[in-house]
C-alpha positions as CSV (number, residue, x, y, z in Angstrom):
1,M,4.3,9.1,-14.3
2,N,5.0,7.6,-10.8
3,I,2.7,8.8,-8.1
4,G,4.0,6.7,-5.2
5,S,6.5,4.3,-3.8
6,I,6.3,1.2,-1.6
7,A,9.1,-0.5,0.4
8,K,9.5,-2.9,3.3
9,N,10.0,-1.3,6.7
10,A,12.1,-2.6,9.6
11,A,9.2,-4.9,10.7
12,G,8.9,-6.4,7.2
13,H,5.6,-4.7,6.3
14,L,5.1,-3.1,2.9
15,V,4.4,0.6,3.4
16,G,4.6,3.6,1.2
17,R,3.2,6.9,0.0
18,V,0.9,8.0,-2.8
19,S,1.0,11.7,-3.8
20,T,-1.0,13.5,-6.4
21,L,-2.0,17.1,-6.8
22,T,-5.0,16.6,-4.6
23,V,-4.2,13.5,-2.4
24,E,-1.3,12.6,-0.2
25,L,-1.6,9.2,1.6
26,T,0.4,6.8,3.7
27,I,-0.5,3.3,2.6
28,A,0.3,-0.3,3.5
29,L,-0.2,-3.6,1.7
30,R,-1.7,-6.4,3.7
31,P,-1.5,-10.0,2.5
32,V,-4.8,-11.6,1.4
33,H,-5.1,-15.4,1.7
34,S,-7.5,-17.0,-0.8
35,A,-8.0,-20.4,-2.4
36,N,-8.8,-18.6,-5.7
37,P,-5.6,-18.4,-7.8
38,N,-7.0,-15.2,-9.5
39,A,-7.6,-13.4,-6.3
40,P,-5.4,-10.4,-5.3
41,K,-2.4,-11.2,-3.2
42,F,-2.5,-7.9,-1.3
43,E,-5.1,-5.4,0.0
44,V,-4.2,-1.7,-0.1
45,M,-5.0,0.1,3.1
46,A,-4.8,3.9,3.5
47,L,-3.2,4.4,7.0
48,S,-3.8,8.2,7.1
49,A,-3.8,11.4,5.1
50,A,-0.4,13.1,5.1
51,R,0.9,11.0,8.0
């Protein structure tokens, strides 16, 4: 089951939507820089509910 999608916008940022029966969010992925090779590469940020 797919509950969302993410794509690059015109500015090159990764943005998308997550939709379930109870939640609808606009999200963005922000790069995370770390010296740890096991660290996440992106942080998920909720921009707004139903934006």
